PLY file of the C-alpha trace (Angstrom):
ply
format ascii 1.0
element vertex 542
property float x
property float y
property float z
element edge 541
property int vertex1
property int vertex2
end_header
0.00 0.00 0.00
1.35 3.41 -0.87
0.62 6.60 1.02
1.55 8.95 -1.84
-1.88 10.58 -1.78
-3.23 13.66 -0.02
-4.67 13.10 3.41
-7.58 15.16 4.60
-7.38 14.46 8.30
-3.74 13.59 8.83
-2.26 14.21 12.30
-0.41 17.51 12.37
2.15 16.87 15.14
5.86 16.77 14.38
6.01 13.13 15.51
2.80 12.02 13.78
4.63 9.86 11.16
5.84 7.61 13.97
2.25 6.38 14.33
2.76 4.36 11.16
4.34 1.06 12.19
6.50 0.48 9.11
7.86 4.03 9.24
8.60 3.65 12.97
10.47 0.35 12.54
12.54 1.53 9.59
13.19 4.88 11.24
14.45 3.21 14.44
16.61 0.78 12.47
18.04 3.66 10.47
18.92 5.55 13.64
20.83 2.53 14.93
22.49 2.02 11.54
23.58 5.66 11.46
24.97 5.35 14.99
27.22 2.61 13.65
28.19 4.71 10.63
29.17 7.66 12.81
31.21 5.35 15.04
33.06 4.14 11.93
33.55 7.68 10.61
35.00 8.92 13.90
37.41 5.99 13.97
38.51 6.59 10.37
38.82 10.38 10.76
40.92 9.98 13.90
43.05 7.16 12.55
44.08 9.24 9.53
45.34 11.99 11.84
47.55 9.38 13.53
48.82 8.14 10.17
49.43 11.59 8.64
49.65 15.22 9.77
49.06 16.60 6.26
45.79 18.62 6.18
45.25 17.61 2.56
45.45 13.90 3.52
42.90 14.43 6.30
40.56 16.28 3.96
41.08 13.57 1.31
39.22 11.08 3.50
36.22 13.44 3.52
36.52 13.80 -0.25
36.62 10.01 -0.67
33.38 9.74 1.30
31.50 12.34 -0.75
32.99 11.92 -4.24
31.26 8.58 -5.09
27.89 10.05 -4.26
28.66 12.97 -6.56
29.67 10.59 -9.37
27.08 7.84 -8.92
24.00 9.42 -7.36
22.17 9.93 -10.65
22.62 6.32 -11.88
21.66 5.24 -8.36
18.52 7.37 -8.57
17.61 5.69 -11.84
18.02 2.27 -10.20
15.85 3.37 -7.27
13.04 4.27 -9.69
13.18 1.10 -11.83
14.23 -1.59 -9.30
12.58 -2.82 -6.12
13.80 -0.27 -3.58
13.72 -2.69 -0.64
15.95 -5.24 -2.36
18.33 -2.51 -3.48
18.63 -1.24 0.10
19.32 -4.75 1.44
22.12 -5.21 -1.11
23.68 -1.88 -0.13
23.60 -2.71 3.58
25.44 -5.97 2.88
28.05 -4.03 0.87
28.58 -1.51 3.67
28.86 -4.28 6.25
31.62 -5.76 4.07
33.49 -2.43 4.06
33.41 -2.15 7.85
34.30 -5.84 8.17
37.40 -5.22 6.05
38.38 -2.23 8.20
37.90 -4.43 11.26
40.22 -7.10 9.84
42.89 -4.54 8.89
42.72 -2.99 12.36
43.15 -6.35 14.06
46.13 -7.05 11.81
47.59 -3.57 12.52
47.70 -3.03 8.75
45.67 0.17 8.35
47.25 2.81 6.10
46.04 6.11 4.68
45.68 4.41 1.29
43.48 1.64 2.72
41.37 4.17 4.61
40.84 6.33 1.52
40.06 3.32 -0.70
37.59 1.73 1.73
36.01 5.09 2.49
35.50 5.46 -1.26
33.79 2.04 -1.47
31.62 3.05 1.49
30.76 6.19 -0.45
29.65 4.01 -3.37
27.26 2.27 -0.98
26.02 5.62 0.28
25.48 6.73 -3.33
23.33 3.68 -4.04
21.44 3.99 -0.77
20.67 7.72 -0.60
18.08 8.15 -3.38
16.32 4.86 -2.63
16.10 5.54 1.11
14.71 9.02 0.64
12.35 7.92 -2.13
10.61 5.33 0.09
9.49 7.96 2.60
6.32 8.95 0.65
5.42 5.23 0.55
5.39 5.06 4.35
3.36 8.14 5.34
0.46 10.20 3.91
1.51 13.17 1.78
0.25 15.62 4.41
2.87 14.22 6.81
5.74 14.15 4.31
7.60 17.25 5.57
7.36 16.00 9.15
8.62 12.59 8.04
11.59 14.21 6.27
12.27 16.24 9.42
12.10 13.07 11.54
14.60 11.38 9.23
16.95 14.32 9.72
16.27 14.18 13.45
17.14 10.48 13.44
20.42 11.16 11.68
21.29 13.74 14.28
20.26 11.55 17.19
22.80 9.17 15.72
25.22 12.08 15.34
24.81 12.84 19.04
25.28 9.23 20.19
27.56 7.76 17.53
30.58 10.09 17.65
30.66 10.10 21.45
30.35 6.31 21.49
32.93 6.04 18.73
35.39 8.22 20.61
34.86 6.16 23.76
35.29 2.85 21.92
38.33 4.18 20.10
39.99 5.47 23.26
39.14 2.38 25.35
39.36 -0.58 22.96
40.88 0.69 19.70
39.64 1.08 16.13
38.70 -2.59 15.75
35.94 -2.27 18.36
34.51 0.76 16.57
34.44 -1.01 13.22
32.93 -4.12 14.80
30.08 -2.07 16.28
29.34 -0.69 12.82
29.10 -4.19 11.33
26.51 -5.15 13.97
24.43 -2.04 13.21
24.11 -3.09 9.56
22.75 -6.45 10.63
19.89 -4.69 12.44
19.03 -2.59 9.39
19.04 -5.64 7.11
16.65 -7.48 9.43
14.27 -4.48 9.47
14.29 -4.23 5.67
13.60 -7.96 5.31
10.69 -7.58 7.76
9.11 -4.83 5.64
6.73 -6.41 3.13
6.85 -3.77 0.43
4.26 -4.31 -2.32
5.96 -5.26 -5.56
5.03 -2.93 -8.39
3.80 -4.83 -11.42
5.91 -4.32 -14.54
4.14 -3.68 -17.83
5.12 -2.70 -21.35
5.61 0.90 -20.19
8.12 0.02 -17.46
11.31 1.98 -18.10
14.72 0.50 -18.84
17.88 1.97 -17.33
19.00 4.23 -20.18
15.50 5.47 -20.98
14.90 6.25 -17.31
18.29 7.97 -17.13
17.43 10.25 -20.06
13.97 10.95 -18.64
15.44 11.94 -15.27
17.96 14.33 -16.80
15.28 15.78 -19.09
13.02 16.42 -16.11
15.80 18.07 -14.10
16.81 20.24 -17.05
13.27 21.57 -17.47
12.23 21.95 -13.81
12.87 25.52 -12.67
11.71 24.72 -9.15
14.37 22.03 -8.83
16.97 24.41 -10.28
16.39 26.85 -7.43
16.76 24.14 -4.77
19.97 22.88 -6.37
21.46 26.36 -6.60
20.72 27.21 -2.98
22.07 23.84 -1.81
25.29 24.13 -3.83
26.07 27.58 -2.45
25.40 26.64 1.17
27.26 23.32 1.25
30.30 24.49 -0.74
31.13 27.01 1.97
29.87 25.01 4.96
32.07 22.04 3.96
35.13 23.83 5.31
34.22 23.24 8.95
33.53 19.52 8.39
36.73 18.96 6.41
38.92 20.63 9.04
37.14 19.68 12.27
39.51 16.78 13.12
42.46 19.19 12.88
40.58 21.82 14.88
40.01 19.30 17.66
43.52 17.88 17.63
45.87 20.70 16.59
44.09 23.93 17.49
42.33 22.78 20.66
44.75 20.02 21.75
41.99 17.45 22.17
41.97 13.66 22.14
39.82 11.21 20.20
37.28 11.41 23.00
37.10 15.18 22.71
36.63 14.95 18.94
33.76 12.54 19.53
32.33 14.97 22.09
32.39 17.78 19.53
30.50 15.67 17.00
28.11 14.56 19.71
27.42 18.20 20.51
26.61 18.76 16.82
24.07 15.95 17.06
22.51 17.34 20.24
22.23 20.76 18.65
20.61 19.19 15.62
18.04 17.45 17.81
17.18 20.76 19.43
16.99 22.40 16.01
14.68 19.67 14.70
12.34 20.10 17.66
12.20 23.86 17.14
11.97 23.61 13.34
8.14 23.46 12.94
7.71 26.70 14.92
10.62 28.37 13.16
9.22 27.32 9.78
5.92 29.06 10.56
7.69 32.30 11.45
10.57 32.44 8.98
9.52 30.34 6.01
11.96 28.24 3.99
14.09 31.16 2.78
14.41 32.68 6.22
15.42 29.31 7.66
18.23 28.80 5.15
19.52 32.35 5.74
19.45 31.92 9.52
21.22 28.55 9.25
23.98 30.06 7.10
24.56 32.99 9.46
24.71 30.65 12.47
27.24 28.36 10.76
29.32 31.35 9.59
29.48 32.78 13.10
30.55 29.40 14.51
33.35 29.07 11.96
34.61 32.59 12.66
34.75 32.02 16.43
36.39 28.59 16.01
39.17 30.26 14.05
40.15 32.05 17.28
40.86 28.70 19.04
38.38 29.23 21.92
38.44 27.17 25.13
37.24 23.60 24.75
33.99 24.21 26.63
33.23 27.09 24.26
33.97 24.86 21.27
31.39 22.36 22.55
28.80 25.16 22.79
29.69 26.30 19.28
29.14 22.75 18.00
25.66 22.80 19.54
24.90 25.94 17.52
26.45 24.44 14.39
24.22 21.39 14.78
21.14 23.62 14.96
22.13 25.52 11.83
23.04 22.35 9.95
19.76 20.53 10.64
17.73 23.62 9.76
19.43 23.99 6.36
19.58 20.28 5.55
15.97 19.56 6.47
14.60 22.66 4.75
16.42 22.09 1.45
15.73 18.35 1.46
12.06 18.88 2.29
11.59 21.35 -0.54
13.33 18.97 -2.97
10.98 16.17 -1.90
7.93 18.41 -2.23
8.62 19.58 -5.81
9.21 16.07 -7.24
6.41 13.75 -8.46
6.63 10.09 -7.54
7.62 8.79 -10.99
10.89 10.71 -10.97
11.45 11.19 -7.24
14.43 8.86 -6.95
16.18 10.47 -9.91
15.39 14.01 -8.77
16.66 13.32 -5.26
19.73 11.72 -6.77
20.48 14.93 -8.63
19.98 16.85 -5.37
22.38 14.45 -3.63
24.85 14.85 -6.49
24.90 18.59 -5.94
25.08 18.20 -2.16
27.92 15.69 -2.21
29.69 17.42 -5.08
29.72 20.64 -3.07
30.90 18.78 0.03
33.56 16.74 -1.81
34.90 19.62 -3.88
34.65 22.01 -0.97
36.43 19.64 1.42
39.33 19.13 -0.99
39.57 22.84 -1.81
39.45 23.94 1.82
42.05 21.31 2.72
44.43 22.72 0.10
43.72 26.26 1.29
44.44 25.22 4.88
47.76 23.72 3.79
48.68 27.07 2.26
47.40 29.58 4.84
46.64 27.48 7.93
43.48 26.13 9.51
42.39 29.27 11.45
42.48 31.60 8.43
40.74 28.98 6.30
37.87 28.72 8.79
37.56 32.50 8.86
37.51 32.68 5.05
34.89 29.92 4.83
32.64 31.63 7.38
32.89 35.01 5.68
32.15 33.46 2.29
29.15 31.57 3.64
27.62 34.69 5.22
28.13 36.80 2.10
26.77 34.12 -0.25
23.72 33.54 1.96
22.83 37.23 1.87
23.32 37.45 -1.90
21.28 34.35 -2.75
18.50 35.03 -0.25
16.65 36.84 -3.04
16.49 33.62 -5.07
13.32 32.34 -3.43
12.76 28.65 -2.77
9.55 27.15 -4.24
6.63 26.62 -1.87
6.35 22.93 -2.82
2.57 22.89 -2.40
1.52 21.88 -5.94
-0.65 18.78 -6.34
1.66 16.35 -8.13
-0.72 13.40 -8.24
-1.41 12.11 -11.79
-4.42 13.87 -13.29
-5.16 11.17 -15.89
-7.09 13.81 -17.85
-5.49 13.08 -21.23
-7.74 10.75 -23.26
-6.12 7.62 -24.64
-4.92 8.32 -28.20
-6.80 6.62 -31.02
-4.84 4.96 -33.80
-5.39 2.73 -36.81
-1.74 2.02 -37.60
0.94 -0.20 -36.12
2.16 1.39 -32.88
4.67 -0.85 -31.12
6.18 0.48 -27.92
9.58 1.28 -29.45
8.24 3.03 -32.56
9.26 6.63 -32.82
9.94 9.42 -32.69
6.40 10.67 -32.18
5.10 14.15 -33.04
2.11 15.41 -31.09
0.23 18.43 -32.43
-2.37 20.40 -30.46
-4.45 22.67 -32.70
-6.00 25.83 -31.23
-8.07 28.68 -32.59
-6.86 31.89 -30.96
-8.26 35.36 -31.64
-5.64 37.93 -32.62
-6.22 40.06 -29.50
-5.73 36.98 -27.25
-2.54 35.74 -28.90
0.01 37.49 -26.57
-1.81 36.28 -23.44
-2.13 32.78 -24.89
1.59 32.56 -25.68
2.40 33.74 -22.17
0.11 31.08 -20.68
1.75 28.45 -22.88
5.26 29.06 -21.51
4.84 26.93 -18.35
3.06 24.31 -20.46
6.13 24.05 -22.69
8.34 23.43 -19.64
5.90 20.78 -18.44
5.96 19.02 -21.84
9.78 18.91 -21.72
9.85 17.75 -18.09
7.54 14.83 -18.74
9.08 13.46 -21.93
9.37 15.87 -24.88
12.84 16.50 -26.28
11.67 19.33 -28.57
8.74 21.76 -28.46
7.45 24.59 -30.60
4.48 26.78 -31.50
3.47 27.67 -35.08
0.92 29.87 -36.88
-0.87 29.01 -40.12
0.08 31.64 -42.73
-3.23 31.20 -44.52
-5.32 31.23 -41.33
-3.57 33.32 -38.62
-6.03 32.25 -35.92
-5.01 28.60 -36.40
-2.19 28.01 -33.90
-0.48 24.62 -33.65
1.58 23.56 -30.65
3.88 20.61 -31.38
6.32 18.52 -29.41
8.48 15.48 -30.13
8.83 12.38 -27.95
11.40 9.66 -28.57
8.96 6.70 -28.74
5.32 5.71 -28.55
5.90 4.14 -25.12
7.46 7.36 -23.84
4.43 9.34 -24.98
2.10 6.91 -23.19
4.25 7.47 -20.08
3.59 11.19 -20.53
-0.11 10.41 -20.13
0.64 8.89 -16.72
3.02 11.66 -15.64
0.83 14.73 -16.17
-0.09 15.99 -12.71
-3.13 17.86 -11.46
-1.00 21.00 -11.19
0.01 20.53 -14.84
-3.65 20.09 -15.76
-4.37 23.50 -14.24
-1.59 25.06 -16.35
-3.00 23.49 -19.50
-6.50 24.66 -18.63
-5.21 28.22 -18.22
-3.94 28.08 -21.81
-7.01 26.29 -23.19
-9.36 29.01 -22.02
-8.12 31.19 -24.91
-9.24 28.54 -27.41
-12.07 30.07 -29.49
-12.92 27.06 -31.62
-15.72 24.53 -31.10
-15.05 21.95 -28.39
-11.56 21.29 -27.08
-8.30 21.84 -28.96
-7.77 19.05 -31.51
-4.86 16.68 -30.84
-3.03 14.78 -33.61
-0.39 12.05 -33.25
2.20 11.35 -35.96
4.52 8.32 -35.99
7.81 8.34 -37.88
8.25 6.40 -41.11
11.54 5.36 -42.66
11.64 7.38 -45.94
13.73 4.66 -47.62
11.22 1.89 -47.02
8.01 3.72 -46.01
7.82 1.28 -43.11
7.32 1.99 -39.40
10.50 3.22 -37.79
11.71 2.28 -34.31
12.87 4.93 -31.87
16.48 3.94 -32.32
16.23 3.53 -36.12
0 1
1 2
2 3
3 4
4 5
5 6
6 7
7 8
8 9
9 10
10 11
11 12
12 13
13 14
14 15
15 16
16 17
17 18
18 19
19 20
20 21
21 22
22 23
23 24
24 25
25 26
26 27
27 28
28 29
29 30
30 31
31 32
32 33
33 34
34 35
35 36
36 37
37 38
38 39
39 40
40 41
41 42
42 43
43 44
44 45
45 46
46 47
47 48
48 49
49 50
50 51
51 52
52 53
53 54
54 55
55 56
56 57
57 58
58 59
59 60
60 61
61 62
62 63
63 64
64 65
65 66
66 67
67 68
68 69
69 70
70 71
71 72
72 73
73 74
74 75
75 76
76 77
77 78
78 79
79 80
80 81
81 82
82 83
83 84
84 85
85 86
86 87
87 88
88 89
89 90
90 91
91 92
92 93
93 94
94 95
95 96
96 97
97 98
98 99
99 100
100 101
101 102
102 103
103 104
104 105
105 106
106 107
107 108
108 109
109 110
110 111
111 112
112 113
113 114
114 115
115 116
116 117
117 118
118 119
119 120
120 121
121 122
122 123
123 124
124 125
125 126
126 127
127 128
128 129
129 130
130 131
131 132
132 133
133 134
134 135
135 136
136 137
137 138
138 139
139 140
140 141
141 142
142 143
143 144
144 145
145 146
146 147
147 148
148 149
149 150
150 151
151 152
152 153
153 154
154 155
155 156
156 157
157 158
158 159
159 160
160 161
161 162
162 163
163 164
164 165
165 166
166 167
167 168
168 169
169 170
170 171
171 172
172 173
173 174
174 175
175 176
176 177
177 178
178 179
179 180
180 181
181 182
182 183
183 184
184 185
185 186
186 187
187 188
188 189
189 190
190 191
191 192
192 193
193 194
194 195
195 196
196 197
197 198
198 199
199 200
200 201
201 202
202 203
203 204
204 205
205 206
206 207
207 208
208 209
209 210
210 211
211 212
212 213
213 214
214 215
215 216
216 217
217 218
218 219
219 220
220 221
221 222
222 223
223 224
224 225
225 226
226 227
227 228
228 229
229 230
230 231
231 232
232 233
233 234
234 235
235 236
236 237
237 238
238 239
239 240
240 241
241 242
242 243
243 244
244 245
245 246
246 247
247 248
248 249
249 250
250 251
251 252
252 253
253 254
254 255
255 256
256 257
257 258
258 259
259 260
260 261
261 262
262 263
263 264
264 265
265 266
266 267
267 268
268 269
269 270
270 271
271 272
272 273
273 274
274 275
275 276
276 277
277 278
278 279
279 280
280 281
281 282
282 283
283 284
284 285
285 286
286 287
287 288
288 289
289 290
290 291
291 292
292 293
293 294
294 295
295 296
296 297
297 298
298 299
299 300
300 301
301 302
302 303
303 304
304 305
305 306
306 307
307 308
308 309
309 310
310 311
311 312
312 313
313 314
314 315
315 316
316 317
317 318
318 319
319 320
320 321
321 322
322 323
323 324
324 325
325 326
326 327
327 328
328 329
329 330
330 331
331 332
332 333
333 334
334 335
335 336
336 337
337 338
338 339
339 340
340 341
341 342
342 343
343 344
344 345
345 346
346 347
347 348
348 349
349 350
350 351
351 352
352 353
353 354
354 355
355 356
356 357
357 358
358 359
359 360
360 361
361 362
362 363
363 364
364 365
365 366
366 367
367 368
368 369
369 370
370 371
371 372
372 373
373 374
374 375
375 376
376 377
377 378
378 379
379 380
380 381
381 382
382 383
383 384
384 385
385 386
386 387
387 388
388 389
389 390
390 391
391 392
392 393
393 394
394 395
395 396
396 397
397 398
398 399
399 400
400 401
401 402
402 403
403 404
404 405
405 406
406 407
407 408
408 409
409 410
410 411
411 412
412 413
413 414
414 415
415 416
416 417
417 418
418 419
419 420
420 421
421 422
422 423
423 424
424 425
425 426
426 427
427 428
428 429
429 430
430 431
431 432
432 433
433 434
434 435
435 436
436 437
437 438
438 439
439 440
440 441
441 442
442 443
443 444
444 445
445 446
446 447
447 448
448 449
449 450
450 451
451 452
452 453
453 454
454 455
455 456
456 457
457 458
458 459
459 460
460 461
461 462
462 463
463 464
464 465
465 466
466 467
467 468
468 469
469 470
470 471
471 472
472 473
473 474
474 475
475 476
476 477
477 478
478 479
479 480
480 481
481 482
482 483
483 484
484 485
485 486
486 487
487 488
488 489
489 490
490 491
491 492
492 493
493 494
494 495
495 496
496 497
497 498
498 499
499 500
500 501
501 502
502 503
503 504
504 505
505 506
506 507
507 508
508 509
509 510
510 511
511 512
512 513
513 514
514 515
515 516
516 517
517 518
518 519
519 520
520 521
521 522
522 523
523 524
524 525
525 526
526 527
527 528
528 529
529 530
530 531
531 532
532 533
533 534
534 535
535 536
536 537
537 538
538 539
539 540
540 541
């Protein structure tokens, strides 16, 4: 059963999604799994500082974690939309357990090196790339649409509960029993997540002749992202924020060890404080959202993070650094949850995995590139000045881009199913194409400018949902006869367009159709390609 439908009387509390058993079980398992992941990350981040004092080497581990997600998130998003998401998630958990098991074996053999850490961190990043889009895309399957933003916030809260517990536990395990104990705890956490996923009986979607293959789904996802202005705004705001904010995450191990003279336990305490601050931020977020809105939240988060980075550059006392990490956690959860929630809200179900993958590509690309860049800057000018530069850049960029408003994300993206099934008396196999669709209007001369203006969002919608070309023409012999046309790569892809048109899109089309002055509705024609050499039906790839 899917919950990707509007709910009239959904509970409005921040914790309402936890009333759904499957969401609760998977959420709890994910929290435990993330605790293990943070334990592993603390161990790896600290071990690399023991193996090398080069800031670029320390930052390289962060880059290795984020780079695979940047490179593979879009293919992973395609897989999450065309494969069974539960099975994909189980496979990824097994892969990640293997990574931590290998780190455990190397630790026991006292054979860990920077090269091994970077390589295994990269493989773990591959797992994260495969997991991210699928895990986020299942959320609308677990809760009603009215509770989606709260469910996204709870997922972020869960991550930061893990951030509060995991780093502190990792630092304690590392200091008391060594890296092997930390990696062993992570392996056990994956076992719990696998059991929870196997318990979830996700309905298997029936495949039909319109089910997408990998390359077709890949092209459709990129086409959607290229034409969606709402998604463009989210991606821009995310890229700017995370590129500058990455500096504090890339350099935090060196801040703890070199600037503040801390131990592994203190580093874990700093990360734990980030998690506690994030929990507090998540609890306050619903009230803050009502007062500030999405744009105000992102601006406030950036200014908080910038202030923290500037004060950290002064090497404050350790107790003050802990307080600063609390504030950083609040700012981080506010930005992450707000941007992620808007991205979820502007994506329809058919392309959600791919759209979120593109969002994750931007997020991890900004984090990976930023981490490497800030590490090189720190090598040249030192950690304190790098933190100060990152904070100043973040504050300035946040103020400049505040005017680029985030979308409200309140459109009804459920399929409208208002397009009638096309009639045909010719051979129309699924792979035949390309297909030209013509929509014929009669528009009075005085209404033409307004009609063309109303048709602009329709053109973007056509391209989002499957068209690779679009145009509007006027009959020279009958100026009131206006023909809109668009091209789709195959007959199957056009039939998918029928399923993809949302209720919000239907409203846009109706706004344009009201200028139609002819009898009845605008007339629609479908044209299938013929091979001019043989005059036979032509396949999409022919």
